[in-house]
RODO-2510 file (C-alpha; in nm, 4 decimals, decimal comma):
residues 396
     n   res          X          Y          Z
     1     m     0,0000     0,0000     0,0000
     2     g     0,1530     0,3324    -0,1051
     3     a     0,2189     0,6031     0,1494
     4     g    -0,0629     0,8527     0,1839
     5     h    -0,3046     0,6328    -0,0125
     6     s    -0,5464     0,3819     0,1316
     7     h    -0,7103     0,2297    -0,1710
     8     g    -0,4754    -0,0596    -0,2495
     9     d    -0,3946    -0,0977    -0,6185
    10     r    -0,6814     0,1203    -0,7382
    11     p    -0,5642     0,4208    -0,9384
    12     g    -0,5992     0,7459    -0,7426
    13     l    -0,6783     1,0727    -0,9139
    14     g    -0,3270     1,2083    -0,8767
    15     p    -0,2161     1,5190    -1,0667
    16     a    -0,4148     1,6165    -1,3744
    17     p    -0,2694     1,5245    -1,7145
    18     r    -0,1126     1,7974    -1,9227
    19     h    -0,4024     1,8386    -2,1674
    20     l    -0,6460     1,8985    -1,8804
    21     r    -0,4147     2,1517    -1,7197
    22     v    -0,3909     2,3284    -2,0550
    23     l    -0,7707     2,3360    -2,0831
    24     m    -0,8013     2,4859    -1,7355
    25     a    -0,5370     2,7450    -1,8240
    26     v    -0,7289     2,8356    -2,1396
    27     l    -1,0424     2,8897    -1,9313
    28     v    -0,8644     3,0931    -1,6652
    29     g    -0,6417     3,2923    -1,9024
    30     p    -0,9114     3,5350    -2,0221
    31     l    -1,0171     3,5959    -1,6616
    32     v    -0,6599     3,6803    -1,5633
    33     l    -0,6242     3,9140    -1,8616
    34     a    -0,9580     4,0839    -1,7940
    35     t    -0,8683     4,1285    -1,4268
    36     v    -0,5303     4,2840    -1,5056
    37     i    -0,6896     4,5204    -1,7578
    38     g    -0,9660     4,6070    -1,5106
    39     v    -0,7194     4,6875    -1,2335
    40     a    -0,5123     4,9003    -1,4727
    41     l    -0,8133     5,0963    -1,5985
    42     l    -0,9700     5,1483    -1,2569
    43     w    -0,6510     5,2059    -1,0577
    44     p    -0,6860     5,5334    -0,8619
    45     d    -0,4611     5,8156    -0,9816
    46     g    -0,4262     5,9703    -0,6354
    47     d    -0,5589     6,3136    -0,7359
    48     l    -0,8724     6,2931    -0,5229
    49     e    -0,9505     6,6069    -0,3243
    50     i    -1,2309     6,5991    -0,0710
    51     s    -1,3545     6,8673     0,1640
    52     g    -1,6143     6,8825     0,4335
    53     p    -1,6642     6,8656     0,8081
    54     g    -1,4109     6,6432     0,9792
    55     v    -1,1921     6,5900     0,6724
    56     d    -0,9048     6,8082     0,7938
    57     v    -0,9220     6,7042     1,1589
    58     q    -0,5941     6,5572     1,2821
    59     r    -0,6042     6,2605     1,5158
    60     g    -0,3664     6,0717     1,7378
    61     t    -0,3514     5,8329     2,0306
    62     a    -0,2891     5,9136     2,3952
    63     e    -0,2846     5,7544     2,7389
    64     v    -0,4860     5,9142     3,0173
    65     q    -0,2739     6,0103     3,3210
    66     e    -0,5103     6,2090     3,5428
    67     i    -0,8675     6,3359     3,5267
    68     g    -0,9822     6,6657     3,6749
    69     e    -1,2482     6,9337     3,6421
    70     c    -1,2689     7,1685     3,3460
    71     r    -1,1633     7,5298     3,3890
    72     q    -1,5087     7,6405     3,2784
    73     d    -1,7882     7,6231     3,5329
    74     v    -1,9821     7,3506     3,3481
    75     v    -2,1509     7,0725     3,5435
    76     g    -1,9934     6,7356     3,4647
    77     c    -1,7224     6,8713     3,2358
    78     q    -1,3912     6,6887     3,2771
    79     l    -1,0393     6,7509     3,1543
    80     a    -0,7789     6,4767     3,1245
    81     q    -0,4030     6,5049     3,1465
    82     v    -0,2789     6,2767     2,8682
    83     e     0,0506     6,1516     2,7341
    84     l     0,0458     6,1874     2,3561
    85     l     0,1627     5,8656     2,1906
    86     s     0,1071     5,9499     1,8231
    87     g    -0,0282     6,2299     1,6091
    88     p     0,0056     6,6071     1,6574
    89     g     0,2308     6,7012     1,9503
    90     a     0,3584     6,3480     2,0130
    91     p     0,5578     6,2625     2,2074
    92     g     0,4506     6,5025     2,4772
    93     e     0,1797     6,5879     2,7267
    94     a    -0,1440     6,7785     2,6831
    95     e    -0,4915     6,8350     2,8191
    96     a    -0,7890     6,6743     2,6474
    97     l    -1,1564     6,7489     2,6926
    98     l    -1,3613     6,4423     2,7860
    99     p    -1,7253     6,3806     2,6913
   100     y    -1,9798     6,4345     2,9650
   101     g    -2,3459     6,3670     3,0137
   102     e    -2,5637     6,0786     3,1237
   103     r    -2,4592     5,8427     2,8443
   104     a    -2,1017     5,9604     2,7998
   105     p    -1,8357     5,6857     2,8051
   106     v    -1,6458     5,6442     3,1313
   107     v    -1,2782     5,7307     3,0911
   108     e    -1,0299     5,6344     3,3619
   109     p    -0,6566     5,6870     3,4195
   110     g    -0,4563     5,4313     3,2219
   111     d    -0,7037     5,4147     2,9331
   112     r    -0,5656     5,4536     2,5822
   113     i    -0,7808     5,6910     2,3800
   114     i    -0,8001     5,8521     2,0376
   115     v    -0,7903     6,2313     2,0487
   116     s    -0,8727     6,4896     1,7839
   117     f    -0,6625     6,8041     1,7451
   118     a    -0,8001     7,1448     1,6481
   119     a    -0,5163     7,3937     1,6008
   120     e    -0,7541     7,6919     1,5958
   121     a    -0,9040     7,6104     1,9383
   122     p    -0,7977     7,8035     2,2524
   123     e    -0,4975     7,6821     2,4491
   124     g    -0,5930     7,3827     2,6637
   125     e    -0,8917     7,2947     2,4440
   126     q    -0,7125     7,1828     2,1299
   127     y    -0,7318     6,8128     2,2144
   128     a    -1,0586     6,6276     2,2698
   129     f    -1,1569     6,2679     2,3322
   130     q    -1,2928     6,1002     2,0186
   131     d    -1,2977     5,7303     2,1020
   132     f    -1,1121     5,4576     2,2854
   133     d    -0,7992     5,3198     2,1214
   134     r    -0,8926     4,9573     2,0615
   135     g    -0,5725     4,8767     1,8755
   136     p    -0,4011     4,6721     2,1519
   137     p    -0,6939     4,4330     2,2226
   138     l    -0,7584     4,3961     1,8500
   139     l    -0,3923     4,3089     1,7990
   140     v    -0,4112     4,0413     2,0693
   141     l    -0,7277     3,9000     1,9122
   142     t    -0,5601     3,8983     1,5702
   143     l    -0,2618     3,7076     1,7087
   144     l    -0,4940     3,4536     1,8732
   145     f    -0,6727     3,4102     1,5411
   146     a    -0,3443     3,3611     1,3548
   147     v    -0,2208     3,1072     1,6100
   148     g    -0,5497     2,9181     1,5839
   149     v    -0,5306     2,9074     1,2042
   150     l    -0,1698     2,7863     1,2095
   151     a    -0,2385     2,5282     1,4802
   152     l    -0,5241     2,3760     1,2824
   153     s    -0,4067     2,4165     0,9228
   154     r    -0,0274     2,4337     0,9625
   155     w     0,1370     2,5072     0,6261
   156     r    -0,1961     2,5708     0,4581
   157     g    -0,2685     2,8138     0,7395
   158     i     0,0270     3,0256     0,6292
   159     g    -0,1250     3,0455     0,2829
   160     a    -0,4644     3,1329     0,4290
   161     l    -0,3206     3,4151     0,6411
   162     a    -0,1200     3,5454     0,3451
   163     s    -0,4381     3,5384     0,1361
   164     l    -0,6279     3,7331     0,4008
   165     a    -0,3525     3,9938     0,4249
   166     y    -0,3434     4,0284     0,0456
   167     s    -0,7217     4,0749     0,0303
   168     l    -0,7205     4,3476     0,2951
   169     v    -0,4285     4,5314     0,1337
   170     l    -0,5947     4,5172    -0,2095
   171     i    -0,9170     4,6610    -0,0693
   172     a    -0,7236     4,9368     0,1098
   173     v    -0,4988     5,0461    -0,1793
   174     f    -0,7280     4,9800    -0,4764
   175     t    -1,0955     4,9234    -0,3966
   176     l    -1,1640     5,2089    -0,1552
   177     p    -0,9620     5,4804    -0,3375
   178     a    -1,1071     5,3792    -0,6763
   179     i    -1,4636     5,4063    -0,5472
   180     m    -1,3857     5,7376    -0,3752
   181     e    -1,2594     5,8785    -0,7060
   182     g    -1,5946     5,8067    -0,8688
   183     s    -1,5356     5,4768    -1,0495
   184     s    -1,8327     5,2421    -1,0751
   185     p    -1,8480     5,0624    -0,7377
   186     l    -1,9895     4,7477    -0,8999
   187     a    -1,7117     4,7360    -1,1601
   188     v    -1,4490     4,7947    -0,8917
   189     a    -1,6025     4,5248    -0,6712
   190     v    -1,6105     4,2688    -0,9535
   191     v    -1,2474     4,3387    -1,0433
   192     t    -1,1519     4,3247    -0,6754
   193     a    -1,3325     3,9937    -0,6301
   194     a    -1,1595     3,8481    -0,9359
   195     a    -0,8175     3,9694    -0,8196
   196     i    -0,8758     3,8245    -0,4734
   197     m    -1,0091     3,4986    -0,6119
   198     l    -0,7209     3,4442    -0,8551
   199     v    -0,4609     3,4780    -0,5817
   200     t    -0,6225     3,3476    -0,2646
   201     l    -0,7713     3,0252    -0,4000
   202     y    -0,4378     2,9092    -0,5367
   203     l    -0,2393     3,0422    -0,2421
   204     s    -0,4663     2,8786     0,0149
   205     h    -0,5451     2,5526    -0,1642
   206     g    -0,2584     2,4931    -0,4044
   207     f    -0,1944     2,5311    -0,7761
   208     d    -0,4007     2,2455    -0,9131
   209     v    -0,7106     2,1681    -1,1151
   210     r    -0,9319     2,1570    -0,8061
   211     s    -0,8570     2,5191    -0,7231
   212     t    -0,9362     2,6164    -1,0815
   213     v    -1,2695     2,4337    -1,0688
   214     a    -1,3570     2,6092    -0,7411
   215     m    -1,2616     2,9431    -0,8940
   216     l    -1,4840     2,8885    -1,1986
   217     g    -1,7766     2,8019    -0,9712
   218     t    -1,7123     3,1128    -0,7626
   219     l    -1,6959     3,3328    -1,0725
   220     v    -2,0313     3,2103    -1,2040
   221     s    -2,1901     3,2683    -0,8632
   222     l    -2,0509     3,6218    -0,8402
   223     l    -2,2003     3,7004    -1,1803
   224     v    -2,5355     3,5706    -1,0543
   225     i    -2,5107     3,7839    -0,7398
   226     g    -2,4093     4,0982    -0,9283
   227     s    -2,6860     4,0584    -1,1874
   228     i    -2,9684     3,9845    -0,9426
   229     g    -2,8465     4,2529    -0,7033
   230     w    -2,8369     4,5114    -0,9826
   231     v    -3,1937     4,4282    -1,0866
   232     f    -3,3488     4,4331    -0,7405
   233     t    -3,1690     4,7407    -0,6074
   234     g    -3,3147     4,9209    -0,9085
   235     v    -3,6639     4,7741    -0,8810
   236     g    -3,6651     4,8388    -0,5060
   237     h    -3,5682     5,2066    -0,5520
   238     f    -3,2646     5,1756    -0,3268
   239     t    -3,0631     5,4958    -0,2871
   240     g    -2,7813     5,3791    -0,0607
   241     l    -2,8352     5,6918     0,1503
   242     v    -2,9453     5,5130     0,4658
   243     d    -2,7083     5,5837     0,7534
   244     e    -2,4695     5,8436     0,8908
   245     g    -2,1747     5,6927     0,7052
   246     s    -2,3370     5,7076     0,3627
   247     q    -2,4753     6,0551     0,4297
   248     y    -2,1303     6,1746     0,5326
   249     i    -1,9761     6,0255     0,2180
   250     s    -2,2378     6,1972     0,0010
   251     g    -2,1461     6,5264     0,1671
   252     i    -1,7692     6,5065     0,1205
   253     a    -1,7525     6,2992    -0,2004
   254     a    -2,0582     6,3590    -0,4185
   255     q    -1,8978     6,1586    -0,7004
   256     v    -1,9483     5,8294    -0,5126
   257     d    -2,2407     5,6213    -0,6421
   258     l    -2,4096     5,5143    -0,3188
   259     r    -2,6446     5,2653    -0,4832
   260     g    -2,3447     5,1109    -0,6556
   261     l    -2,1704     5,1036    -0,3204
   262     l    -2,4509     4,8830    -0,1899
   263     l    -2,3908     4,6419    -0,4791
   264     a    -2,0161     4,6476    -0,4218
   265     g    -2,0611     4,5500    -0,0587
   266     l    -2,2944     4,2718    -0,1654
   267     v    -2,0402     4,1223    -0,4096
   268     i    -1,7373     4,1460    -0,1825
   269     g    -1,9341     4,0344     0,1233
   270     a    -2,0499     3,7175    -0,0507
   271     l    -1,7065     3,6275    -0,1879
   272     g    -1,5762     3,4651     0,1293
   273     v    -1,8861     3,2494     0,1712
   274     l    -1,8763     3,1436    -0,1940
   275     d    -1,5110     3,0480    -0,1566
   276     d    -1,6063     2,8142     0,1266
   277     v    -1,8917     2,6541    -0,0674
   278     t    -1,7082     2,6037    -0,3961
   279     v    -1,3918     2,4681    -0,2356
   280     t    -1,5898     2,2279    -0,0168
   281     q    -1,7923     2,0975    -0,3102
   282     t    -1,4879     2,0525    -0,5314
   283     w    -1,2924     1,8664    -0,2652
   284     a    -1,5993     1,6517    -0,1875
   285     v    -1,6251     1,5408    -0,5506
   286     w    -1,2545     1,4564    -0,5576
   287     e    -1,2815     1,2459    -0,2434
   288     l    -1,5864     1,0617    -0,3765
   289     a    -1,4086     0,9896    -0,7033
   290     d    -1,0987     0,8698    -0,5206
   291     v    -1,3016     0,6325    -0,3016
   292     d    -1,5052     0,4937    -0,5933
   293     p    -1,3080     0,5044    -0,9205
   294     d    -1,5924     0,3225    -1,0970
   295     a    -1,8410     0,6023    -1,0288
   296     s    -1,9748     0,7778    -1,3365
   297     t    -1,9899     1,1538    -1,3728
   298     r    -2,3636     1,1423    -1,3012
   299     t    -2,3084     0,9336    -0,9874
   300     l    -2,0397     1,1727    -0,8616
   301     f    -2,2703     1,4680    -0,9231
   302     v    -2,5677     1,3095    -0,7447
   303     r    -2,3624     1,2016    -0,4423
   304     a    -2,1849     1,5349    -0,4093
   305     m    -2,5132     1,7233    -0,4391
   306     r    -2,6373     1,5430    -0,1283
   307     i    -2,3452     1,6993     0,0566
   308     g    -2,3998     2,0305    -0,1190
   309     r    -2,7656     2,0604    -0,0243
   310     s    -2,6878     2,0298     0,3457
   311     h    -2,3915     2,2642     0,3175
   312     a    -2,5898     2,5224     0,1206
   313     a    -2,8798     2,5137     0,3667
   314     s    -2,6570     2,5836     0,6663
   315     t    -2,4484     2,8439     0,4824
   316     v    -2,7513     3,0366     0,3561
   317     n    -2,8907     3,0390     0,7096
   318     t    -2,5596     3,1707     0,8427
   319     l    -2,5378     3,4412     0,5765
   320     v    -2,8936     3,5671     0,6228
   321     l    -2,8653     3,5707     1,0033
   322     a    -2,5398     3,7664     0,9785
   323     y    -2,7113     4,0392     0,7778
   324     v    -3,0180     4,0350     1,0036
   325     g    -2,7915     4,0686     1,3063
   326     a    -2,6449     4,3856     1,1565
   327     t    -2,9889     4,5518     1,1743
   328     l    -3,0865     4,4237     1,5188
   329     p    -3,0544     4,7603     1,7018
   330     l    -3,2680     4,9259     1,4359
   331     m    -3,5263     4,6485     1,4523
   332     l    -3,5526     4,7185     1,8257
   333     v    -3,6380     5,0789     1,7420
   334     f    -3,9090     4,9669     1,5005
   335     s    -4,0400     4,7266     1,7630
   336     a    -4,0580     5,0069     2,0189
   337     l    -4,2512     5,2184     1,7662
   338     d    -4,4862     4,9234     1,7101
   339     l    -4,4408     4,9381     1,3331
   340     p    -4,6051     4,6584     1,1319
   341     f    -4,3519     4,4013     1,0122
   342     g    -4,4106     4,4818     0,6450
   343     i    -4,3441     4,8524     0,6958
   344     a    -4,0390     4,7892     0,9153
   345     v    -3,8798     4,5549     0,6608
   346     s    -3,9552     4,7998     0,3789
   347     q    -3,7401     5,0675     0,5424
   348     e    -3,4333     5,0945     0,3199
   349     i    -3,1790     5,0457     0,5962
   350     v    -3,3407     4,7098     0,6781
   351     a    -3,4409     4,6176     0,3243
   352     q    -3,0841     4,6495     0,1986
   353     e    -2,9685     4,3887     0,4491
   354     v    -3,2564     4,1634     0,3435
   355     v    -3,1527     4,2017    -0,0198
   356     r    -2,7908     4,1280     0,0661
   357     g    -2,8862     3,8141     0,2525
   358     l    -3,1291     3,6837    -0,0088
   359     v    -2,9140     3,7671    -0,3107
   360     g    -2,6100     3,6181    -0,1405
   361     g    -2,8176     3,3105    -0,0663
   362     l    -2,9151     3,2815    -0,4333
   363     g    -2,5470     3,3019    -0,5223
   364     i    -2,4745     3,0120    -0,2880
   365     l    -2,7618     2,8109    -0,4341
   366     a    -2,6138     2,8686    -0,7801
   367     a    -2,2608     2,7871    -0,6650
   368     v    -2,3424     2,4375    -0,5400
   369     p    -2,4782     2,2769    -0,8609
   370     v    -2,2475     2,4685    -1,0955
   371     t    -1,9313     2,3837    -0,9026
   372     t    -2,0419     2,0257    -0,8414
   373     l    -2,1157     1,9711    -1,2112
   374     v    -1,7807     2,1086    -1,3283
   375     a    -1,5951     1,9147    -1,0579
   376     a    -1,7794     1,5919    -1,1459
   377     l    -1,6973     1,6328    -1,5152
   378     v    -1,3280     1,6924    -1,4458
   379     a    -1,2912     1,4295    -1,1713
   380     g    -1,4833     1,1727    -1,3773
   381     r    -1,2502     1,2347    -1,6694
   382     l    -0,9467     1,1940    -1,4439
   383     v    -1,0752     0,8665    -1,3004
   384     r    -1,1402     0,7226    -1,6456
   385     e    -0,7945     0,8198    -1,7664
   386     r    -0,6236     0,6788    -1,4559
   387     t    -0,8210     0,3551    -1,4862
   388     a    -0,7293     0,3229    -1,8535
   389     d    -0,3607     0,3868    -1,7795
   390     a    -0,3649     0,1213    -1,5056
   391     s    -0,5325    -0,1479    -1,7200
   392     p    -0,3207    -0,4480    -1,8348
   393     s    -0,3434    -0,3435    -2,1998
   394     h    -0,1659    -0,0180    -2,1148
   395     r     0,0973    -0,1905    -1,9041
   396     a     0,1957    -0,4347    -2,1794
***
């Protein structure tokens, strides 16, 4: 019995033959070319100029040393002595105004905070508390996550972490600036998704035919999501102007298409879930083919679809609940106002999350049969070729 193989003398799938690898390359080649061209055409030129409230505010981090009363005779007003760690005036010491009122956050000595700096303000009032600095706990959580990934996946975990880092960097240096400069958010999102997909699938799962099959299934599903999302955000009269963030963006960058931004978030948000579904289905087909080399393409498809149905059901549930959870505070408001369910769900800020969940779910439902069919066709072909190569007539 060969090492790493438990099926006796039966031919395993092994690496794909050259002609199949060439076929996969021919299918992927146009996608690579289109992605490169898309990135080149949409790449931000860096000439964006925005203006508006808060744009020119400088910020930094500080550690609270002492807390005392404000110089002004204002009930509840507090002033903190802080050590500036970064930003204007750092390193050094300063006074920072703290928020006050019944629902103001409680700030204590030793807390790390984010402060804003207003150069035109009077002496002693130039720095003000803006938020808590959550960088250190987030860093610890990130390290725990990385250790967990490496402990479970080992070498593949390194590829997964590298893929995640690449995705975040691409979004930061390409996706966000391109959208801010006025490029079509949907076009930018599709190009971003393709660029992420082309790198992360191979980096995380290896350069083989299985990764290519998973990528093709993901691509088809993204096209389904983008198309359905485009139709229903138009039919539903979505504006994208639903919260403080979008309203602020419309004020400082009128060139941004907010409805397109909704579609962009839908495409990129669904990408990670689709990756999971398509990879799982592809690997399931390969395992089924390896266990039963006599299985036909139809048999592989039917068996893998049994796995896919269960996987899709749980994944769709997870995706929809994630989007519903994002609107939970708002749903509490609607509940307090005793709004009928139909009216509450029709509010755009809720309806957009419903659309995201349902359209993403449709993408998953498309991903399962498409990926399973392509994987069954390829794996079935591999099994037949391996069986033919292992037959006595080929050994003679």
